[in-house]
C-alpha positions as CSV (number, residue, x, y, z in Angstrom):
1,M,23.4,105.1,102.0
2,F,24.9,103.9,98.7
3,F,28.7,103.7,98.3
4,S,30.7,103.6,95.0
5,D,34.3,102.9,94.1
6,A,35.1,105.0,91.0
7,H,38.4,103.1,90.1
8,L,39.6,99.7,91.1
9,H,41.3,96.7,89.6
10,S,40.7,93.0,90.2
11,N,43.0,90.0,89.6
12,P,41.4,86.6,89.6
13,V,44.8,85.0,88.9
14,K,46.8,86.4,91.8
15,G,44.3,88.1,94.0
16,L,40.8,88.0,95.3
17,G,39.0,88.5,92.0
18,A,35.9,90.6,91.4
19,G,33.5,88.1,92.9
20,R,35.0,88.2,96.4
21,I,35.8,92.0,96.2
22,S,32.2,92.8,95.2
23,A,30.6,90.6,97.8
24,K,32.6,92.3,100.6
25,F,31.9,95.7,99.1
26,R,28.2,95.0,98.8
27,K,28.0,93.9,102.4
28,E,29.4,97.4,103.4
29,G,26.7,99.1,101.3
30,G,28.5,99.3,98.0
31,W,26.4,99.7,94.8
32,F,28.9,100.5,92.0
33,I,32.5,99.9,90.9
34,A,34.4,101.1,87.9
35,L,36.5,98.0,87.1
36,V,39.7,98.8,85.2
37,A,41.7,96.1,83.4
38,L,45.3,95.5,84.3
39,P,48.1,95.1,81.8
40,P,48.4,91.5,80.5
41,H,51.5,90.5,82.6
42,Y,49.6,91.1,85.8
43,Y,47.4,88.1,84.9
44,G,50.5,86.0,84.0
45,I,50.1,86.6,80.2
46,K,53.6,87.1,78.9
47,E,53.3,87.3,75.1
48,I,53.4,90.9,73.8
49,N,50.8,90.8,71.1
50,I,47.2,91.7,70.4
51,E,46.0,88.2,71.4
52,S,47.2,88.9,74.9
53,Y,44.9,91.9,75.1
54,R,42.0,89.9,73.7
55,R,42.5,87.6,76.7
56,V,42.5,90.6,79.0
57,L,39.2,91.7,77.6
58,E,37.7,88.3,78.2
59,I,39.0,88.3,81.8
60,L,37.6,91.8,82.4
61,N,34.1,90.7,81.2
62,R,34.2,87.6,83.3
63,E,35.1,89.7,86.3
64,A,32.4,92.2,85.6
65,K,29.8,89.4,85.4
66,A,31.0,88.0,88.8
67,A,30.6,91.4,90.4
68,A,27.1,91.9,88.8
69,E,26.0,88.5,90.2
70,N,26.6,89.9,93.7
71,G,24.3,92.9,93.0
72,V,27.0,95.4,92.3
73,K,26.7,97.6,89.1
74,V,29.9,97.7,87.1
75,A,31.5,99.8,84.4
76,R,34.2,98.0,82.4
77,L,37.3,100.0,81.3
78,M,40.4,98.9,79.4
79,G,43.3,100.9,78.1
80,F,47.1,101.0,77.5
81,H,48.7,102.2,80.7
82,P,51.8,104.5,80.6
83,A,53.6,101.9,82.7
84,E,53.1,99.4,79.8
85,V,55.1,101.8,77.6
86,D,58.0,101.8,80.1
87,E,57.8,98.0,80.5
88,Y,57.9,97.4,76.7
89,Y,60.7,99.8,76.2
90,K,62.7,97.8,78.8
91,Q,62.0,94.7,76.6
92,G,63.2,96.4,73.5
93,I,59.8,97.3,72.0
94,K,59.8,101.0,71.4
95,G,59.0,103.9,69.2
96,R,56.9,103.2,66.1
97,R,56.7,99.4,66.8
98,L,55.3,100.1,70.3
99,Y,52.8,102.7,69.1
100,E,51.5,100.3,66.4
101,L,50.9,97.7,69.0
102,A,49.0,100.2,71.2
103,E,47.0,101.2,68.1
104,K,45.9,97.6,67.6
105,V,44.9,97.5,71.2
106,L,42.9,100.7,70.9
107,N,41.2,99.3,67.7
108,L,40.3,96.2,69.8
109,I,38.9,98.6,72.5
110,E,36.9,100.5,69.8
111,D,35.3,97.2,68.6
112,A,34.5,96.3,72.2
113,L,32.8,99.7,72.8
114,K,30.9,99.2,69.6
115,N,29.7,95.8,70.6
116,G,28.9,96.5,74.2
117,L,31.8,94.7,75.7
118,L,33.3,97.8,77.3
119,D,31.9,101.0,78.9
120,G,35.0,103.2,78.7
121,I,38.7,103.5,78.2
122,G,41.3,103.5,80.9
123,E,43.9,103.8,81.9
124,V,45.7,105.9,79.4
125,G,47.7,109.1,79.9
126,R,51.2,110.1,81.0
127,Q,53.7,108.8,83.5
128,H,53.7,110.5,86.9
129,Y,57.2,109.2,87.7
130,G,60.7,109.7,86.3
131,T,61.0,108.3,82.8
132,S,62.5,109.3,79.4
133,V,60.9,112.1,77.3
134,E,60.5,109.8,74.4
135,R,58.3,107.4,76.5
136,V,56.1,110.3,77.7
137,V,55.6,111.3,74.0
138,V,54.6,107.8,73.1
139,S,52.2,107.7,76.0
140,E,50.6,111.0,75.1
141,A,50.2,109.9,71.4
142,I,48.4,106.8,72.7
143,M,46.2,109.0,74.9
144,I,45.3,111.2,72.0
145,K,44.2,108.2,69.9
146,A,42.1,107.0,72.9
147,L,40.4,110.3,73.2
148,E,39.5,110.3,69.5
149,I,37.9,106.9,70.0
150,A,36.1,107.8,73.2
151,R,34.8,110.9,71.5
152,N,33.0,108.8,68.9
153,Y,31.3,106.5,71.4
154,D,30.3,108.8,74.2
155,A,32.7,106.7,76.4
156,V,34.1,107.7,79.7
157,V,38.0,107.9,79.9
158,H,40.2,107.4,83.0
159,L,43.5,109.3,82.7
160,H,46.6,108.4,84.6
161,L,48.6,111.6,84.8
162,E,51.3,113.6,86.6
163,Q,49.9,115.7,89.4
164,G,50.8,119.1,88.1
165,G,47.8,121.0,89.5
166,W,46.4,123.6,87.0
167,I,48.8,122.8,84.1
168,T,47.8,119.1,84.2
169,A,44.1,119.9,84.1
170,Y,44.6,122.7,81.5
171,S,46.6,120.4,79.2
172,I,43.7,117.9,79.2
173,R,41.1,120.6,78.6
174,K,43.2,121.7,75.6
175,L,43.5,118.1,74.3
176,M,39.7,117.7,74.6
177,D,39.3,120.8,72.5
178,L,41.8,119.7,69.9
179,T,40.3,116.3,69.5
180,G,36.7,117.5,69.5
181,F,35.9,115.6,72.7
182,K,32.7,117.4,73.7
183,H,30.6,115.0,75.8
184,G,32.6,115.7,79.0
185,K,33.1,112.2,80.4
186,M,36.8,112.8,81.2
187,I,38.0,111.6,84.5
188,L,41.4,112.6,86.0
189,H,42.2,109.4,88.0
190,H,43.9,109.4,91.4
191,S,43.9,113.2,91.6
192,A,45.8,115.2,94.2
193,I,43.7,118.0,95.8
194,D,45.3,120.8,93.8
195,T,44.8,118.9,90.5
196,A,41.2,118.2,91.5
197,V,40.5,121.9,92.3
198,S,41.8,122.9,88.8
199,A,39.9,120.1,87.2
200,E,36.7,121.4,88.9
201,E,37.4,124.9,87.6
202,L,37.9,123.6,84.1
203,G,34.8,121.4,84.1
204,L,36.6,118.0,84.2
205,G,35.7,114.9,86.3
206,Y,38.2,113.4,88.7
207,T,38.6,110.7,91.3
208,I,40.2,111.3,94.7
209,P,41.7,108.4,96.6
210,I,39.9,107.7,99.8
211,K,43.2,108.1,101.6
212,S,43.3,111.8,100.3
213,F,39.6,112.5,101.0
214,N,40.3,114.2,104.3
215,K,38.9,117.2,106.2
216,E,40.6,119.7,103.9
217,A,39.2,117.9,100.7
218,I,35.7,117.7,102.3
219,S,35.7,121.4,103.2
220,L,36.2,122.3,99.5
221,K,32.8,120.7,98.6
222,L,34.1,119.9,95.1
223,S,31.0,119.2,93.0
224,N,32.5,116.9,90.3
225,A,34.4,114.6,92.8
226,M,34.2,110.8,92.9
227,I,36.0,108.6,95.3
228,E,38.3,105.6,94.4
229,S,40.2,103.0,96.2
230,D,42.6,102.3,93.3
231,F,42.8,98.7,94.7
232,I,45.3,96.6,92.7
233,D,44.3,93.2,94.1
234,D,47.9,92.0,94.5
235,P,48.6,90.1,97.7
236,G,52.3,90.7,97.0
237,R,51.8,94.4,97.4
238,P,49.5,94.9,100.4
239,G,48.8,98.5,101.4
240,V,49.9,100.0,98.0
241,A,46.4,101.4,97.7
242,S,43.2,101.2,99.7
243,Y,40.6,98.5,99.9
244,P,37.2,99.2,98.3
245,W,35.4,98.5,101.6
246,E,37.5,101.2,103.3
247,I,35.4,103.8,101.4
248,P,32.1,103.1,103.2
249,R,33.9,102.7,106.6
250,V,35.7,106.0,106.2
251,I,32.7,107.9,104.9
252,R,30.5,106.6,107.7
253,N,33.0,107.8,110.3
254,Y,32.9,111.2,108.7
255,L,29.1,111.3,108.8
256,E,29.1,110.2,112.5
257,D,31.7,113.0,113.3
258,N,29.6,115.6,111.3
259,L,32.5,116.3,109.0
260,V,30.3,115.8,106.0
261,D,26.6,115.8,105.3
262,E,24.5,113.1,103.6
263,E,23.5,115.3,100.7
264,Y,27.1,115.8,99.7
265,V,28.0,112.2,100.1
266,Y,25.1,111.2,97.9
267,R,26.3,113.6,95.2
268,V,29.8,112.1,95.3
269,M,28.7,108.5,95.7
270,V,25.6,108.4,93.4
271,D,24.8,111.5,91.5
272,N,28.3,111.9,89.9
273,I,28.5,108.2,89.1
274,S,25.1,108.5,87.3
275,K,26.4,111.6,85.5
276,Y,29.5,109.9,84.1
277,Y,28.3,106.3,83.7
278,G,24.5,106.6,83.1
279,V,23.6,104.1,85.9
280,S,21.7,104.5,89.1
281,P,21.2,102.3,92.3
């Protein structure tokens, strides 16, 4: 059996780092991780400028190399998280000035995609918590720019969104149409079950946290599903999300209890990863 984690973070400064994460995941039967960069301040980078994001890109590629050395295949993603919008607003960087910073970061991401230093964009999207309307608008403008870039490079995108069920999925389907995003590699990250059902209906990809991949979710046999831990690799916040190695352990238990069959597990853990990332075990 091959197991994948479709969305996780690593932090070599404060946490385990991708080397130790991948080694433990590989030991449990893991073959693939989608490694998503954190905002600069998570790595102790305090300056708010484009150079900070260049350093993030360097960290991400070092982390991906460390995971690959342990025999785990990796997709590298980097974005401009909606929470960064809120953080920078608190520090007095807002509106046009903030969007122009994000645009520089997205240009850096575009160059990295062009030169093989990234495999996709993420996270971008909208806040799923209370914030100002203005900040949501800035976040959505950044997301639209990211979709335009991903459209041109056949790149996968991980979206951080509110969990509004059908309207969340429908709004993304409309944005895809408006931006000419036709290759389909759109993933609604950390989806609640009702959002996942609507994403399935509208032909979108999505990741379901392993904590939410329960008997009800399994019974739906959602064909575009992928499973994530959303591990944040922060020892100061244990239990905020799952650990990557929980995925194989939980799935094995489901198999032993006959709650799920191997064919469906293979689809979720291998076939859908191959579909969105173009890799195979």
